[in-house]
C-alpha positions as a LaTeX table, in Angstrom:
\begin{tabular}{lrrr}
\hline
Residue & $x$ (\AA) & $y$ (\AA) & $z$ (\AA) \\
\hline
Met1 & 12.98 & $-66.66$ & $-15.60$ \\
Thr2 & 14.98 & $-67.65$ & $-12.26$ \\
Pro3 & 14.23 & $-70.87$ & $-10.63$ \\
Leu4 & 12.69 & $-69.29$ & $-7.72$ \\
Leu5 & 10.31 & $-66.99$ & $-9.69$ \\
Leu6 & 9.26 & $-70.62$ & $-11.24$ \\
Met7 & 9.01 & $-72.30$ & $-7.82$ \\
Leu8 & 6.64 & $-69.20$ & $-6.52$ \\
Leu9 & 4.26 & $-68.86$ & $-10.06$ \\
Ala10 & 3.99 & $-72.86$ & $-9.79$ \\
Cys11 & 2.65 & $-72.43$ & $-6.48$ \\
Gly12 & $-0.28$ & $-71.02$ & $-7.25$ \\
Ala13 & $-0.05$ & $-67.41$ & $-7.30$ \\
Ala14 & $-2.20$ & $-64.84$ & $-9.06$ \\
Glu15 & $-0.95$ & $-61.68$ & $-10.49$ \\
Ser16 & 1.96 & $-61.41$ & $-8.58$ \\
Pro17 & 4.02 & $-64.10$ & $-7.30$ \\
Cys18 & 5.36 & $-62.15$ & $-4.00$ \\
Asp19 & 3.11 & $-61.33$ & $-1.12$ \\
Ala20 & 5.90 & $-60.06$ & 0.45 \\
Pro21 & 9.23 & $-58.26$ & $-0.79$ \\
Val22 & 11.50 & $-60.90$ & $-2.23$ \\
Ser23 & 15.37 & $-61.39$ & $-0.75$ \\
Leu24 & 17.58 & $-62.29$ & $-3.16$ \\
Val25 & 21.20 & $-64.08$ & $-2.07$ \\
Gly26 & 24.53 & $-63.53$ & $-3.80$ \\
Thr27 & 25.34 & $-62.11$ & $-6.90$ \\
Val28 & 22.18 & $-61.10$ & $-8.79$ \\
Asp29 & 22.07 & $-59.88$ & $-12.44$ \\
Ser30 & 19.84 & $-57.25$ & $-14.13$ \\
Asp31 & 18.64 & $-60.01$ & $-16.17$ \\
Glu32 & 17.41 & $-62.26$ & $-12.98$ \\
Leu33 & 16.08 & $-58.88$ & $-11.29$ \\
Ala34 & 13.74 & $-58.25$ & $-14.59$ \\
Ala35 & 12.15 & $-61.53$ & $-14.66$ \\
Phe36 & 10.88 & $-60.31$ & $-10.67$ \\
Cys37 & 10.26 & $-56.66$ & $-11.39$ \\
Ala38 & 7.71 & $-58.30$ & $-14.59$ \\
Ala39 & 6.37 & $-60.17$ & $-12.18$ \\
Asp40 & 5.45 & $-57.11$ & $-9.79$ \\
Cys41 & 7.82 & $-58.27$ & $-7.10$ \\
Ala42 & 9.90 & $-55.66$ & $-4.77$ \\
Val43 & 13.46 & $-56.99$ & $-4.62$ \\
Asp44 & 15.97 & $-56.57$ & $-2.11$ \\
Val45 & 19.57 & $-58.17$ & $-3.00$ \\
Ala46 & 21.96 & $-59.45$ & 0.18 \\
Gly47 & 24.64 & $-59.23$ & $-1.88$ \\
Asp48 & 26.25 & $-57.74$ & $-5.62$ \\
Ala49 & 24.17 & $-56.37$ & $-8.18$ \\
Leu50 & 25.06 & $-56.47$ & $-12.20$ \\
Leu51 & 23.22 & $-54.26$ & $-13.86$ \\
Trp52 & 23.82 & $-54.09$ & $-17.51$ \\
Met53 & 22.63 & $-50.76$ & $-19.08$ \\
Asp54 & 20.41 & $-51.88$ & $-21.55$ \\
Gly55 & 17.26 & $-50.21$ & $-20.59$ \\
Ala56 & 15.29 & $-52.81$ & $-18.66$ \\
Asp57 & 12.79 & $-52.10$ & $-16.22$ \\
Leu58 & 14.57 & $-52.81$ & $-12.78$ \\
Ser59 & 12.38 & $-50.40$ & $-11.14$ \\
Cys60 & 11.32 & $-53.18$ & $-8.35$ \\
Leu61 & 15.03 & $-53.13$ & $-7.07$ \\
Arg62 & 14.87 & $-51.08$ & $-3.83$ \\
Thr63 & 17.96 & $-52.19$ & $-2.27$ \\
Val64 & 21.49 & $-53.92$ & $-2.06$ \\
Asp65 & 23.57 & $-54.92$ & 0.60 \\
Gly66 & 26.74 & $-55.69$ & $-1.34$ \\
Asp67 & 28.18 & $-53.40$ & $-4.58$ \\
Val68 & 26.30 & $-52.08$ & $-8.00$ \\
Arg69 & 28.24 & $-52.90$ & $-10.72$ \\
Leu70 & 26.96 & $-50.62$ & $-14.30$ \\
Leu71 & 28.14 & $-52.89$ & $-17.39$ \\
Asp72 & 27.46 & $-51.63$ & $-20.99$ \\
Arg73 & 25.35 & $-53.10$ & $-22.83$ \\
Gly74 & 24.32 & $-50.94$ & $-25.90$ \\
Gly75 & 25.52 & $-47.30$ & $-25.04$ \\
Gly76 & 23.33 & $-44.18$ & $-25.04$ \\
Arg77 & 21.48 & $-42.98$ & $-22.44$ \\
Tyr78 & 20.92 & $-45.21$ & $-19.03$ \\
Asp79 & 18.25 & $-44.64$ & $-16.09$ \\
Gly80 & 18.87 & $-46.39$ & $-13.21$ \\
Pro81 & 16.56 & $-48.53$ & $-11.19$ \\
Ala82 & 13.87 & $-45.60$ & $-10.25$ \\
Gly83 & 13.35 & $-47.44$ & $-6.72$ \\
Leu84 & 16.76 & $-48.30$ & $-5.29$ \\
Thr85 & 16.99 & $-46.19$ & $-2.17$ \\
Arg86 & 20.11 & $-47.83$ & $-0.76$ \\
Ile87 & 23.63 & $-49.26$ & $-1.85$ \\
Gly88 & 25.17 & $-51.08$ & 0.95 \\
Gly89 & 28.52 & $-51.28$ & $-0.70$ \\
Asp90 & 30.15 & $-49.37$ & $-3.84$ \\
Leu91 & 28.14 & $-47.99$ & $-6.71$ \\
Arg92 & 30.79 & $-48.37$ & $-9.70$ \\
Leu93 & 31.11 & $-47.31$ & $-13.55$ \\
Ser94 & 34.33 & $-48.54$ & $-14.41$ \\
Ser95 & 35.46 & $-47.97$ & $-17.75$ \\
Gln96 & 32.62 & $-48.36$ & $-19.80$ \\
Arg97 & 32.95 & $-46.62$ & $-22.83$ \\
Gln98 & 29.59 & $-46.57$ & $-24.38$ \\
Val99 & 26.94 & $-45.17$ & $-21.97$ \\
Thr100 & 26.99 & $-41.06$ & $-22.53$ \\
Val101 & 24.12 & $-40.14$ & $-20.17$ \\
Leu102 & 23.81 & $-41.61$ & $-17.07$ \\
Gly103 & 20.99 & $-40.92$ & $-14.41$ \\
Gly104 & 17.41 & $-42.26$ & $-12.86$ \\
Phe105 & 18.94 & $-42.27$ & $-10.10$ \\
Asp106 & 16.28 & $-40.50$ & $-7.93$ \\
Ala107 & 15.21 & $-42.32$ & $-5.36$ \\
Leu108 & 18.55 & $-43.06$ & $-4.40$ \\
Val109 & 19.68 & $-41.23$ & $-1.23$ \\
Gln110 & 22.61 & $-43.41$ & 0.58 \\
Val111 & 25.87 & $-45.44$ & $-0.89$ \\
Asp112 & 27.44 & $-46.59$ & 2.29 \\
Gly113 & 30.77 & $-47.90$ & 0.28 \\
Ser114 & 32.04 & $-45.40$ & $-2.20$ \\
Val115 & 31.10 & $-44.23$ & $-5.58$ \\
Tyr116 & 33.44 & $-44.73$ & $-8.87$ \\
Leu117 & 32.20 & $-43.48$ & $-11.98$ \\
Val118 & 35.70 & $-43.41$ & $-13.22$ \\
Gly119 & 36.81 & $-43.89$ & $-17.30$ \\
Ala120 & 33.49 & $-43.34$ & $-19.04$ \\
Ser121 & 34.83 & $-41.82$ & $-21.95$ \\
Ser122 & 31.71 & $-41.50$ & $-24.10$ \\
Leu123 & 30.12 & $-39.80$ & $-20.84$ \\
Thr124 & 28.43 & $-35.73$ & $-21.58$ \\
Thr125 & 26.06 & $-35.82$ & $-19.07$ \\
Leu126 & 25.47 & $-36.63$ & $-15.45$ \\
Asp127 & 22.05 & $-36.30$ & $-13.39$ \\
Gly128 & 19.41 & $-37.60$ & $-12.02$ \\
Phe129 & 21.27 & $-38.43$ & $-8.40$ \\
Gly130 & 19.73 & $-35.03$ & $-7.06$ \\
Ala131 & 18.47 & $-37.34$ & $-3.80$ \\
Leu132 & 22.34 & $-39.11$ & $-3.20$ \\
Ala133 & 22.31 & $-37.19$ & 0.60 \\
Asp134 & 25.39 & $-39.88$ & 1.58 \\
Ile135 & 28.17 & $-41.07$ & 0.37 \\
Gly136 & 29.95 & $-43.29$ & 2.62 \\
Gly137 & 33.17 & $-43.57$ & 1.53 \\
Asp138 & 34.73 & $-41.73$ & $-1.87$ \\
Leu139 & 33.36 & $-40.07$ & $-4.42$ \\
Arg140 & 35.59 & $-39.95$ & $-7.72$ \\
Val141 & 33.84 & $-38.54$ & $-11.01$ \\
Ser142 & 36.76 & $-38.74$ & $-13.55$ \\
Gln143 & 38.67 & $-39.50$ & $-16.72$ \\
Ala144 & 35.46 & $-38.80$ & $-18.60$ \\
Ser145 & 36.83 & $-36.20$ & $-20.81$ \\
Gln146 & 33.53 & $-35.32$ & $-22.42$ \\
Leu147 & 31.67 & $-34.96$ & $-19.30$ \\
Ala148 & 30.26 & $-31.43$ & $-19.56$ \\
Thr149 & 27.19 & $-31.57$ & $-17.85$ \\
Ala150 & 26.51 & $-32.36$ & $-14.02$ \\
Ala151 & 23.46 & $-31.93$ & $-11.94$ \\
Pro152 & 23.88 & $-31.11$ & $-8.13$ \\
Leu153 & 23.81 & $-34.76$ & $-6.44$ \\
Gly154 & 22.33 & $-33.69$ & $-3.39$ \\
Leu155 & 25.29 & $-34.34$ & $-1.15$ \\
Glu156 & 25.07 & $-33.63$ & 2.88 \\
Arg157 & 28.04 & $-35.36$ & 3.45 \\
Val158 & 31.23 & $-37.59$ & 2.03 \\
Gly159 & 32.70 & $-39.74$ & 4.02 \\
Gly160 & 35.98 & $-40.22$ & 2.10 \\
Gln161 & 37.74 & $-38.24$ & $-0.42$ \\
Val162 & 36.17 & $-36.20$ & $-3.35$ \\
Glu163 & 37.97 & $-36.27$ & $-6.48$ \\
Ile164 & 36.75 & $-34.83$ & $-9.74$ \\
Gly165 & 39.13 & $-35.04$ & $-12.43$ \\
Ser166 & 39.94 & $-35.01$ & $-16.24$ \\
Ala167 & 36.37 & $-34.33$ & $-17.14$ \\
Ala168 & 35.09 & $-31.20$ & $-19.52$ \\
Leu169 & 33.27 & $-29.27$ & $-16.84$ \\
Thr170 & 33.53 & $-24.99$ & $-16.29$ \\
Asp171 & 32.00 & $-25.51$ & $-12.65$ \\
Leu172 & 31.94 & $-28.05$ & $-9.73$ \\
Arg173 & 27.80 & $-27.59$ & $-9.05$ \\
Leu174 & 27.73 & $-31.24$ & $-8.85$ \\
Leu175 & 29.06 & $-30.82$ & $-5.41$ \\
Asp176 & 26.43 & $-27.75$ & $-4.50$ \\
Gly177 & 25.83 & $-28.16$ & $-0.17$ \\
Leu178 & 28.82 & $-29.87$ & 0.11 \\
Pro179 & 29.91 & $-29.32$ & 3.78 \\
Gly180 & 33.17 & $-30.95$ & 3.27 \\
Ser181 & 35.54 & $-31.74$ & 6.03 \\
Gly182 & 37.15 & $-34.48$ & 4.27 \\
Asp183 & 39.88 & $-34.26$ & 1.40 \\
Leu184 & 38.31 & $-32.44$ & $-1.98$ \\
Met185 & 40.99 & $-33.06$ & $-5.37$ \\
Val186 & 40.33 & $-31.35$ & $-8.42$ \\
Trp187 & 42.75 & $-31.88$ & $-11.08$ \\
Asp188 & 43.12 & $-31.72$ & $-15.04$ \\
Met189 & 39.84 & $-29.74$ & $-15.83$ \\
Pro190 & 40.68 & $-27.62$ & $-18.69$ \\
Trp191 & 37.38 & $-25.57$ & $-18.89$ \\
Leu192 & 36.85 & $-25.44$ & $-15.20$ \\
Thr193 & 36.33 & $-21.33$ & $-14.86$ \\
Ser194 & 34.97 & $-21.41$ & $-11.58$ \\
Leu195 & 34.35 & $-23.17$ & $-8.15$ \\
Asp196 & 30.87 & $-22.39$ & $-8.06$ \\
Gly197 & 29.11 & $-25.32$ & $-5.99$ \\
Leu198 & 32.07 & $-24.97$ & $-3.52$ \\
Ser199 & 30.43 & $-22.01$ & $-1.15$ \\
Asp200 & 29.09 & $-24.09$ & 1.20 \\
Leu201 & 32.13 & $-26.28$ & 1.76 \\
Asp202 & 33.93 & $-26.16$ & 5.07 \\
Trp203 & 37.32 & $-24.84$ & 4.45 \\
Ala204 & 38.83 & $-24.40$ & 7.72 \\
Arg205 & 38.22 & $-28.82$ & 8.15 \\
Thr206 & 38.99 & $-29.79$ & 4.18 \\
Thr207 & 41.86 & $-30.53$ & 2.59 \\
Val208 & 41.96 & $-29.15$ & $-0.86$ \\
Asp209 & 43.75 & $-29.73$ & $-3.94$ \\
Leu210 & 43.63 & $-28.13$ & $-7.06$ \\
Arg211 & 45.86 & $-28.63$ & $-10.11$ \\
Gln212 & 45.96 & $-28.52$ & $-13.96$ \\
Leu213 & 43.11 & $-26.11$ & $-14.33$ \\
Pro214 & 44.44 & $-23.43$ & $-16.86$ \\
Gln215 & 41.52 & $-21.59$ & $-17.41$ \\
Leu216 & 40.18 & $-21.22$ & $-13.87$ \\
Arg217 & 40.17 & $-17.67$ & $-12.56$ \\
Asp218 & 36.82 & $-17.56$ & $-10.08$ \\
Ile219 & 37.17 & $-18.62$ & $-6.57$ \\
Ser220 & 34.85 & $-16.40$ & $-5.04$ \\
Ala221 & 33.80 & $-19.67$ & $-3.74$ \\
Leu222 & 36.42 & $-18.68$ & $-1.18$ \\
Ser223 & 34.79 & $-15.48$ & 0.02 \\
Gly224 & 34.56 & $-15.14$ & 3.95 \\
Ala225 & 36.94 & $-17.79$ & 4.64 \\
Thr226 & 38.98 & $-16.96$ & 7.74 \\
Ala227 & 40.84 & $-20.05$ & 7.86 \\
Leu228 & 41.92 & $-23.01$ & 5.45 \\
Ser229 & 43.00 & $-26.63$ & 6.36 \\
Val230 & 45.38 & $-27.29$ & 3.69 \\
Met231 & 45.19 & $-25.78$ & 0.27 \\
Ser232 & 47.31 & $-26.64$ & $-2.38$ \\
Met233 & 46.73 & $-24.67$ & $-6.05$ \\
Thr234 & 49.27 & $-25.87$ & $-8.59$ \\
Asp235 & 48.84 & $-24.74$ & $-12.23$ \\
Val236 & 45.71 & $-23.05$ & $-12.01$ \\
Gly237 & 45.08 & $-19.99$ & $-13.87$ \\
Val238 & 44.00 & $-17.77$ & $-10.79$ \\
Thr239 & 45.34 & $-13.99$ & $-11.04$ \\
Asp240 & 42.89 & $-12.81$ & $-8.45$ \\
Leu241 & 43.50 & $-13.85$ & $-4.40$ \\
Ser242 & 40.86 & $-11.05$ & $-3.37$ \\
Pro243 & 38.60 & $-14.60$ & $-2.19$ \\
Leu244 & 41.47 & $-14.95$ & 0.36 \\
Ser245 & 41.10 & $-11.73$ & 2.36 \\
Asp246 & 39.55 & $-12.67$ & 5.30 \\
Val247 & 41.81 & $-15.74$ & 6.01 \\
Thr248 & 43.85 & $-15.43$ & 9.24 \\
Asp249 & 44.76 & $-18.46$ & 9.39 \\
Ala250 & 46.01 & $-21.58$ & 7.49 \\
Ile251 & 47.52 & $-25.32$ & 8.32 \\
Ala252 & 49.87 & $-25.32$ & 4.86 \\
Leu253 & 49.60 & $-23.41$ & 1.68 \\
Gln254 & 50.83 & $-23.81$ & $-1.44$ \\
Leu255 & 50.42 & $-21.50$ & $-4.61$ \\
Ala256 & 52.94 & $-22.84$ & $-7.33$ \\
Gly257 & 52.95 & $-22.03$ & $-10.97$ \\
Met258 & 49.92 & $-19.66$ & $-10.99$ \\
Pro259 & 50.49 & $-16.67$ & $-13.23$ \\
Met260 & 49.58 & $-13.71$ & $-10.59$ \\
Thr261 & 51.50 & $-10.92$ & $-10.35$ \\
Ser262 & 50.76 & $-9.64$ & $-6.31$ \\
Leu263 & 49.64 & $-11.26$ & $-3.58$ \\
Asp264 & 46.87 & $-8.94$ & $-3.19$ \\
Gly265 & 44.11 & $-10.47$ & $-1.20$ \\
Leu266 & 46.52 & $-12.70$ & 1.41 \\
Gly267 & 46.72 & $-9.04$ & 3.49 \\
Ser268 & 44.82 & $-11.11$ & 6.76 \\
Leu269 & 46.92 & $-14.06$ & 6.56 \\
Gln270 & 48.74 & $-14.19$ & 10.13 \\
His271 & 49.99 & $-17.64$ & 10.84 \\
Val272 & 50.74 & $-21.01$ & 9.30 \\
Thr273 & 51.08 & $-23.97$ & 11.19 \\
Leu274 & 53.10 & $-26.17$ & 8.66 \\
Asp275 & 54.66 & $-24.84$ & 5.47 \\
Leu276 & 54.13 & $-21.78$ & 3.63 \\
Val277 & 55.13 & $-22.60$ & $-0.03$ \\
Ile278 & 54.84 & $-19.75$ & $-2.96$ \\
Phe279 & 56.83 & $-21.20$ & $-5.67$ \\
Ala280 & 57.66 & $-20.71$ & $-9.71$ \\
Asn281 & 55.04 & $-17.94$ & $-10.08$ \\
Pro282 & 56.60 & $-16.65$ & $-12.91$ \\
Tyr283 & 55.31 & $-13.42$ & $-12.98$ \\
Leu284 & 55.12 & $-12.96$ & $-9.29$ \\
Ala285 & 56.55 & $-9.30$ & $-8.44$ \\
Asp286 & 55.09 & $-7.76$ & $-5.26$ \\
Ile287 & 54.92 & $-9.84$ & $-2.20$ \\
Ser288 & 54.02 & $-7.11$ & $-0.15$ \\
Ala289 & 50.63 & $-8.12$ & 1.09 \\
Leu290 & 52.09 & $-10.55$ & 3.42 \\
Ser291 & 54.51 & $-7.58$ & 4.89 \\
Gly292 & 53.06 & $-6.51$ & 8.38 \\
Ser293 & 50.84 & $-9.44$ & 8.44 \\
Leu294 & 52.56 & $-12.78$ & 8.69 \\
Gln295 & 53.91 & $-12.99$ & 12.25 \\
Ser296 & 54.95 & $-17.10$ & 11.82 \\
Val297 & 55.47 & $-20.09$ & 9.36 \\
Gly298 & 56.09 & $-23.25$ & 11.51 \\
Gly299 & 57.64 & $-25.65$ & 9.05 \\
Ser300 & 59.39 & $-24.66$ & 5.83 \\
Leu301 & 59.28 & $-21.46$ & 3.81 \\
Asn302 & 59.53 & $-21.83$ & 0.12 \\
Leu303 & 59.67 & $-18.53$ & $-1.90$ \\
Gly304 & 61.96 & $-19.96$ & $-4.64$ \\
Tyr305 & 61.89 & $-19.67$ & $-8.13$ \\
Asn306 & 59.94 & $-16.92$ & $-8.29$ \\
Asp307 & 62.01 & $-14.74$ & $-11.25$ \\
Ala308 & 60.01 & $-11.38$ & $-11.06$ \\
Leu309 & 60.37 & $-10.89$ & $-7.91$ \\
Ala310 & 63.21 & $-9.09$ & $-6.00$ \\
Cys311 & 65.62 & $-10.86$ & $-3.77$ \\
Thr312 & 65.59 & $-7.69$ & $-1.32$ \\
Asp313 & 61.85 & $-8.14$ & $-0.96$ \\
Ile314 & 61.91 & $-11.78$ & $-0.18$ \\
Asp315 & 64.96 & $-10.80$ & 2.36 \\
Ala316 & 62.82 & $-7.82$ & 4.06 \\
Leu317 & 59.54 & $-10.67$ & 4.62 \\
Ile318 & 61.46 & $-13.26$ & 5.94 \\
Ala319 & 63.29 & $-10.93$ & 8.88 \\
Gly320 & 59.78 & $-9.87$ & 9.73 \\
Ile321 & 58.03 & $-13.66$ & 10.46 \\
Glu322 & 59.26 & $-16.55$ & 12.47 \\
Val323 & 60.01 & $-19.74$ & 10.42 \\
Gly324 & 60.70 & $-22.92$ & 11.80 \\
Gly325 & 61.83 & $-24.95$ & 9.72 \\
Gln326 & 63.53 & $-24.22$ & 6.33 \\
Ile327 & 63.67 & $-21.01$ & 4.47 \\
Glu328 & 63.97 & $-21.19$ & 0.08 \\
Ser329 & 64.69 & $-18.01$ & $-1.58$ \\
Gly330 & 66.45 & $-19.10$ & $-5.14$ \\
Glu331 & 66.21 & $-17.48$ & $-8.33$ \\
Cys332 & 65.01 & $-14.02$ & $-7.32$ \\
His333 & 66.37 & $-11.24$ & $-9.27$ \\
Asp334 & 68.60 & $-8.03$ & $-7.89$ \\
Asp335 & 66.56 & $-4.71$ & $-7.92$ \\
Asp336 & 68.65 & $-3.29$ & $-10.86$ \\
Asp337 & 67.69 & $-6.42$ & $-12.88$ \\
Asp338 & 65.19 & $-5.11$ & $-15.81$ \\
Ser339 & 65.40 & $-8.76$ & $-17.69$ \\
Asp340 & 62.09 & $-9.17$ & $-19.50$ \\
Thr341 & 60.22 & $-11.75$ & $-17.12$ \\
Gly342 & 58.42 & $-13.70$ & $-19.97$ \\
Pro343 & 54.96 & $-13.46$ & $-22.02$ \\
Asp344 & 52.00 & $-11.79$ & $-20.80$ \\
Pro345 & 50.26 & $-14.15$ & $-17.88$ \\
Asp346 & 47.39 & $-13.62$ & $-19.01$ \\
Asp347 & 47.84 & $-16.24$ & $-21.65$ \\
Thr348 & 47.26 & $-19.49$ & $-20.88$ \\
Gly349 & 47.36 & $-20.82$ & $-24.29$ \\
Ile350 & 44.70 & $-22.43$ & $-24.67$ \\
Asp351 & 41.46 & $-21.42$ & $-26.14$ \\
Pro352 & 38.45 & $-20.62$ & $-23.61$ \\
Asp353 & 35.92 & $-21.09$ & $-26.52$ \\
Asp354 & 37.30 & $-24.71$ & $-27.38$ \\
Thr355 & 35.45 & $-27.21$ & $-24.42$ \\
Gly356 & 36.27 & $-30.45$ & $-27.26$ \\
Val357 & 33.26 & $-31.68$ & $-26.88$ \\
Asp358 & 31.54 & $-31.98$ & $-30.36$ \\
Pro359 & 28.39 & $-29.98$ & $-29.72$ \\
Gly360 & 26.38 & $-33.16$ & $-32.01$ \\
\hline
\end{tabular}
């Protein structure tokens, strides 16, 4: 029992030594908090909180002005403090390798700093954050290779970057409702098949970087968007660009290492403010969707290393648009070149039924 709590008890308090919420200054760990919770005291921490994930009842914890760090002690499921409503600093779970299910933060509405859930290699399920509406800094969920289930976080705002990477998720419903307007990076997710969860994103104000997503086919969350900020898709499995059919303007656009055979879906694109990069797409043979619509590229235009693309088609496209920067069109082929363009673009080399997650 903490010295402060012993002092309160010595003063003759009856059932609870706390007539008002207790404010603890400095760094407080879960063992100290558990003693106050056992005495029915409501606690606010004017400092940092170190919470051991051991199942102790910390429901009396209401607010933490500093950081909250979650630390392994025993593994398995961990439910956070049920009464915690606000964190003034960061919420951090870093390189804790025993916890498998993280939840229980049902009352947490606001994190003024960032949320970092990184390196929890045994984490399979993320839930119990449904009230979390506001993150002032970044949201990073990454290096959690077994994370296959994540309930929506209830987000209305993230002030910094959102990064989801190296996880076993098949969709992005944990971000459901997020309006965006910052940076979004999604990377190294071998079983991600759709962008479900991003339908409310403001694509015109959000920089989006999608990379190393070989099973991603469904980008229908982009349907209806008329403008893009900076959009980059690199080494993703998308073959159908039709959800982009209403896009007329983009600040910058990159499509690289993708298996599509045509740019059908980009027929409304008129202006790119900075760079347009359509690079190293081995099966891309048809760029006619841009002919007659694309009027200007303010920066560089890179159409290089699309091996199946005819040089004459590239020349025809370039002739019809105004380009403010450099033009790159290397490694196209002549119209009379009938050489084999390579393997089936639908074959990604990954078994979609193999999740890599032990169902047991």
